[in-house]
C-alpha positions in Angstrom: -95.8 32.0 162.7 -98.7 30.5 160.9 -101.3 32.9 159.8 -104.6 32.1 161.1 -108.4 32.9 161.2 -109.8 33.7 164.7 -113.3 33.8 165.9 -115.0 33.4 169.2 -117.3 30.3 169.6 -120.7 30.5 168.5 -122.8 31.4 170.9 -125.5 28.8 170.6 -123.3 26.2 172.4 -123.3 28.1 176.0 -120.0 26.4 177.1 -118.2 27.3 174.6 -118.7 30.9 174.3 -115.5 32.9 175.0 -112.8 30.2 173.7 -111.4 31.0 170.5 -111.9 27.9 167.8 -108.4 27.0 167.5 -107.3 22.9 166.2 -110.0 21.0 167.6 -112.6 22.7 169.3 -112.6 22.3 173.0 -115.8 23.9 175.1 -114.3 27.0 176.8 -115.5 25.5 180.2 -112.5 22.2 179.9 -110.1 24.7 178.6 -110.6 26.7 181.7 -110.9 24.0 184.1 -107.6 22.5 182.8 -106.0 25.5 182.7 -107.2 26.5 186.2 -105.9 23.2 187.9 -102.4 23.8 185.9 -102.4 27.4 188.2 -103.1 25.6 191.4 -100.7 23.4 190.8 -98.3 26.3 189.5 -98.9 28.5 192.4 -97.9 25.3 195.5 -94.1 25.7 194.3 -93.9 29.1 193.1 -95.6 31.0 196.0 -93.0 30.8 199.2 -90.0 31.8 196.5 -90.4 35.1 197.0 -90.3 35.6 200.5 -88.3 32.0 201.9 -85.7 33.1 199.9 -84.4 35.8 201.7 -85.8 34.9 204.6 -83.5 32.1 204.4 -80.2 34.7 203.8 -81.5 36.6 207.1 -82.4 34.5 209.4 -80.1 31.2 207.9 -77.7 31.2 205.4 -76.0 35.1 205.1 -72.9 35.9 206.6 -72.3 37.2 210.3 -71.4 40.4 209.0 -74.2 43.1 208.5 -73.4 44.8 206.7 -72.3 42.0 203.7 -75.3 40.3 204.8 -77.8 43.1 203.4 -76.0 43.3 200.4 -76.5 39.0 200.0 -80.1 39.9 200.7 -80.1 42.3 197.8 -78.8 39.5 195.5 -81.4 37.3 195.7 -83.9 39.9 196.0 -82.5 41.4 192.4 -82.1 38.2 190.6 -85.5 37.7 190.6 -86.1 41.0 188.0 -82.6 41.3 186.4 -83.4 37.3 185.0 -86.0 38.5 183.6 -84.3 40.1 181.5 -83.3 36.5 179.6 -87.7 36.5 178.4 -87.0 37.8 174.9 -84.4 34.7 174.4 -87.2 32.4 176.0 -89.2 33.5 173.8 -86.9 32.9 170.7 -87.0 29.4 171.9 -90.6 29.2 171.8 -90.7 29.6 168.1 -88.2 27.1 167.9 -89.6 24.3 170.1 -91.9 22.0 170.1 -94.8 23.2 173.3 -94.3 20.2 175.1 -90.0 20.3 174.8 -90.9 24.1 175.9 -93.1 23.5 179.1 -90.4 20.3 179.9 -87.8 22.3 179.9 -88.9 25.4 182.1 -90.0 22.9 184.8 -86.1 21.4 184.5 -85.0 25.1 184.9 -87.4 26.8 187.0 -88.7 23.5 189.4 -86.1 21.1 189.6 -83.0 24.0 190.8 -86.2 25.0 193.6 -86.0 20.7 194.6 -82.6 20.9 194.8 -82.5 23.7 197.7 -82.7 20.4 200.2 -79.2 20.0 199.8 -77.9 23.8 200.2 -75.5 23.6 202.8 -74.2 27.7 202.4 -75.4 31.3 201.2 -73.8 30.9 197.2 -75.0 27.1 197.2 -78.0 28.6 197.9 -78.5 31.8 195.5 -77.0 29.2 192.7 -80.3 27.5 193.3 -82.1 30.4 193.2 -80.6 31.9 190.2 -81.3 28.9 188.2 -84.6 28.3 189.1 -85.3 32.2 188.5 -83.7 31.7 184.8 -86.2 28.8 184.2 -89.2 31.2 185.6 -88.3 34.0 182.7 -89.5 30.9 180.4 -93.5 31.0 181.4 -93.6 35.1 180.5 -93.6 34.4 176.7 -96.0 31.5 176.7 -98.2 32.5 178.8 -99.3 35.5 176.8 -99.3 33.4 173.7 -101.6 30.9 175.7 -103.4 33.6 177.0 -104.2 35.0 173.6 -104.9 31.2 172.1 -107.6 29.6 174.5 -109.8 33.3 175.3 -111.7 36.1 173.5 -110.7 39.8 173.9 -113.9 40.4 175.0 -113.5 38.3 178.1 -109.4 37.9 178.7 -109.9 40.0 181.5 -111.8 38.5 183.5 -110.2 35.1 183.0 -107.0 36.4 183.9 -108.7 38.1 187.0 -109.5 34.5 187.8 -106.4 32.9 187.0 -105.0 35.2 189.2 -107.7 34.5 192.2 -106.7 30.8 192.1 -102.5 32.0 192.0 -103.3 34.2 195.1 -105.6 31.7 196.8 -103.5 28.9 196.4 -100.6 30.9 197.3 -102.7 32.2 200.9 -103.0 28.7 201.3 -99.6 27.7 201.2 -97.8 30.2 202.8 -99.6 30.4 206.0 -98.5 26.7 206.2 -95.2 26.6 205.3 -94.6 29.7 207.7 -96.0 28.3 210.6 -94.4 24.6 209.5 -90.9 26.2 209.3 -91.4 28.5 212.2 -91.5 24.9 213.8 -89.2 23.5 212.2 -86.6 25.6 210.3 -85.5 22.9 208.2 -89.0 22.3 206.8 -87.9 24.2 203.5 -86.3 21.0 202.4 -89.0 18.9 202.3 -91.5 21.5 201.1 -89.1 22.4 198.3 -88.6 18.9 196.4 -92.4 17.5 197.1 -94.0 21.0 195.5 -91.5 20.5 192.4 -92.9 17.1 191.6 -96.0 18.2 192.0 -95.5 21.0 189.9 -94.3 18.4 186.9 -97.9 16.8 187.4 -99.3 20.9 186.3 -97.5 21.0 183.4 -98.0 17.4 182.1 -101.9 18.5 182.2 -101.0 22.1 180.7 -99.2 20.1 177.7 -102.6 17.4 177.3 -104.6 20.9 177.0 -103.0 22.2 174.7 -102.5 19.7 172.3 -106.1 18.8 172.7 -107.0 22.0 172.3 -105.0 22.8 169.3 -103.4 26.0 170.7 -100.0 25.6 169.7 -98.2 26.8 166.1 -96.0 24.7 163.6 -91.8 25.0 164.9 -90.8 27.4 163.3 -87.6 26.1 161.0 -86.8 29.4 158.9 -83.9 30.3 161.4 -82.3 27.3 162.9 -81.6 27.6 166.6 -78.1 29.6 167.5 -76.9 32.2 169.3 -77.3 34.6 166.3 -81.1 33.5 166.2 -81.2 34.8 169.6 -79.9 37.2 170.2 -81.8 38.3 167.2 -84.7 39.2 169.3 -82.2 41.9 171.3 -82.3 44.1 168.3 -85.7 43.6 167.4 -86.8 44.8 170.9 -85.1 48.3 170.2 -86.9 48.5 166.7 -89.9 47.9 168.5 -89.8 50.3 171.3 -88.6 52.9 168.3 -91.8 52.3 166.0 -94.5 51.8 167.8 -94.9 55.1 170.4 -98.2 53.8 172.6 -95.5 50.8 173.2 -93.0 52.8 174.3 -94.7 55.0 176.3 -96.7 52.2 178.1 -93.3 50.7 178.8 -91.9 54.2 180.1 -94.7 54.6 182.4 -93.8 50.7 184.2 -90.8 51.4 184.0 -91.2 54.1 187.0 -93.2 52.2 188.7 -91.0 49.6 188.2 -87.8 51.5 189.8 -90.2 52.7 192.9 -91.2 48.8 193.4 -87.9 47.7 193.3 -86.8 50.3 196.1 -89.4 48.7 198.1 -88.6 45.4 197.5 -85.1 45.3 197.9 -85.7 47.2 201.4 -88.8 44.8 202.9 -86.8 42.0 204.3 -84.8 44.0 205.5 -86.9 46.8 207.1 -88.8 43.7 209.1 -85.7 41.5 210.6 -83.7 43.9 211.6 -85.9 47.0 212.3 -89.0 45.0 213.5 -87.2 41.0 214.7 -89.5 39.2 212.4 -89.2 35.4 211.8 -90.1 33.7 209.4 -94.2 32.9 210.7 -94.4 36.7 211.7 -93.0 37.9 208.2 -94.6 35.1 206.0 -98.4 36.0 207.1 -97.7 39.8 207.4 -96.3 40.3 204.4 -96.9 37.5 201.5 -100.4 36.0 203.4 -101.9 39.7 203.8 -101.1 41.2 200.4 -102.3 38.0 198.5 -105.6 38.3 200.5 -106.1 41.9 199.4 -104.7 40.7 196.1 -107.4 38.0 195.5 -110.3 40.7 197.1 -109.5 43.1 193.9 -108.8 40.5 191.0 -112.6 40.6 190.0 -113.1 44.2 189.9 -110.0 44.9 188.3 -110.7 42.0 185.6 -114.0 44.2 185.3 -111.6 47.3 185.2 -109.6 46.3 182.3 -112.5 44.9 180.6 -114.1 48.3 180.5 -111.4 51.0 181.0 -108.5 49.4 179.2 -104.9 48.4 180.1 -103.4 52.2 180.6 -106.1 53.6 182.5 -106.4 50.4 185.1 -103.0 50.2 185.8 -102.6 54.1 186.5 -105.3 53.4 188.8 -102.5 50.7 190.4 -100.1 53.3 190.3 -102.0 55.5 192.2 -103.0 52.9 195.0 -99.4 52.0 195.3 -98.3 55.6 195.7 -99.1 54.7 199.7 -97.6 51.6 200.1 -93.8 53.1 200.7 -95.3 55.9 203.0 -96.8 52.9 205.1 -94.0 50.7 205.2 -91.8 54.1 206.7 -94.2 54.5 209.7 -94.6 51.2 210.7 -93.8 50.2 214.1 -95.0 46.5 214.4 -96.1 43.2 212.8 -99.6 45.9 212.4 -98.1 47.9 210.8 -96.4 45.7 208.2 -99.6 44.1 207.4 -101.3 47.1 206.9 -98.8 48.2 204.3 -99.3 44.8 202.7 -102.8 44.9 202.5 -102.8 48.1 200.5 -99.6 46.7 198.2 -102.2 43.8 197.2 -104.8 46.3 196.2 -102.5 48.2 193.8 -100.9 44.6 193.0 -104.2 43.5 191.9 -104.4 46.5 189.3 -101.1 45.6 187.8 -101.6 42.2 187.6 -104.2 43.3 184.9 -102.4 45.5 183.1 -98.5 44.2 183.5 -99.7 40.8 181.3 -102.9 41.8 179.2 -101.4 45.5 178.4 -98.5 43.7 176.0 -101.0 41.3 174.9 -103.1 44.3 173.5 -100.7 46.5 172.5 -99.3 43.7 170.0 -102.1 44.6 167.8 -101.9 40.9 165.9 -101.4 37.3 167.4 -97.8 36.4 165.7 -96.7 39.7 167.5 -98.0 38.4 171.3 -95.0 36.6 172.9 -92.4 39.2 171.8 -94.5 42.4 173.0 -95.0 40.0 176.4 -91.0 39.2 176.0 -90.4 43.3 175.6 -92.5 43.8 178.4 -90.8 41.4 180.8 -87.3 41.9 180.0 -87.4 45.6 180.8 -88.5 43.8 184.1 -84.8 42.7 184.5 -83.2 46.3 183.3 -85.1 48.2 186.4 -84.2 45.2 188.6 -80.7 45.5 188.2 -80.7 49.1 188.3 -83.1 49.5 191.8 -82.7 46.8 193.6 -79.0 48.2 194.4 -80.4 51.4 194.3 -82.3 51.3 197.3 -80.1 49.3 199.2 -77.2 51.7 198.0 -79.5 54.8 199.0 -80.5 53.0 202.4 -76.0 52.6 203.3 -75.4 56.3 202.4 -78.3 57.9 204.4 -78.3 55.2 207.0 -82.1 54.5 207.2 -85.5 53.8 205.2 -86.7 57.7 204.8 -85.0 58.3 201.9 -85.6 55.5 199.7 -88.9 54.7 200.6 -90.1 58.2 199.9 -88.5 58.4 196.9 -90.6 55.1 195.8 -93.9 57.0 196.9 -93.1 59.7 194.6 -92.1 57.2 191.5 -95.2 55.4 192.4 -97.3 59.1 192.0 -95.5 59.9 188.6 -95.9 56.8 186.9 -99.6 57.1 187.7 -99.4 60.4 186.0 -98.0 59.1 183.2 -99.9 56.5 182.7 -103.0 58.3 182.3 -101.4 60.9 180.5 -101.1 58.3 177.5 -104.3 57.1 177.8 -105.8 61.4 176.9 -103.2 61.3 174.2 -103.2 57.6 172.5 -103.9 57.5 168.8 -107.6 57.0 167.8 -106.8 53.3 167.1 -108.5 50.8 169.4 -105.7 48.5 169.8 -106.8 47.7 173.2 -109.8 45.9 171.6 -107.5 44.2 169.1 -105.6 40.4 168.7 
């Protein structure tokens, strides 16, 4: 990638404060407005995938055999983090493709398969569309980190990212509420919702392409290595080298791995607990999990952005992991809709702080603009590792012990240990202020 000079826009220009001087300068307000509009349109599609597809398995397309249906559910929930391993490969495509082509590919692989859910008639058709869509969704992580670094100066990036998350989850709250009620009245409503949302999301992608072009935030295509399988596999080897050489980043990832193990144990069991033990259907499940957690997350996003800008990604993540230690305990004691809603509210609060450290920690620790997409892609790839291992482990523990107690207690302990790892890392890190670098 080309070297470039970066600066904060002159304070005298008012609206430009916080925007980077990249290419043809655009006022900060116009950059942020366009980014917010894309984020909202993007949320209209993806807000309902995480909860609705597992519920379609539990209530519509799953096997009549309860044991096999449990594993079918795990395959669906595990697919989301598992395909995040492809983020490291998507980053290489990002380096070798014009940005507008890359964003079009994102839409074709992430949104179009979800639109095809209108046609599914059985579990395996549903699963195929879901896997292709989640694979395409993994392409968003590297370019998202790149755009955050290119559009916004480091000193305001946390607050801007918090605002974008508010838009994401605020739009998600409305969408989840409406779709949950719609499905309760018409179980086939997903056949209309997904295609319409995919078309709307295309308009968002077109808007983002225009914004990137006018702000001059894209790089020339890297032509040093032609696109090839060997070229795509090279970053996997480079990932190991980065983790070996950068002790701070490696320990950051170790703490996130511990947190991720706990999260995956809970994620694998939540649809089973809600449907088999508490007998929830579409509306109750959507409102008591997704909607409540998003409302709680929304309430803490601005404080979380403020926290990250002042305390840094490590301590912010440590706070988040400590809060989340209570989430599996509340799930374990839930006896009805309100119990799951309480657990989801705590989870939303914790995830508000996690969302700050998850994206902006690797952005800060990369140290240079050119390394940001690679560090973010490594971070996302390791999500896949823990998803593959610990989603299955959660279901296996549930089957072996005949209940939810052991896997959820282990999850609570893992969240607590992750918080300790992150706070110890903050105290032990080198004196170089990596978190203020770009």
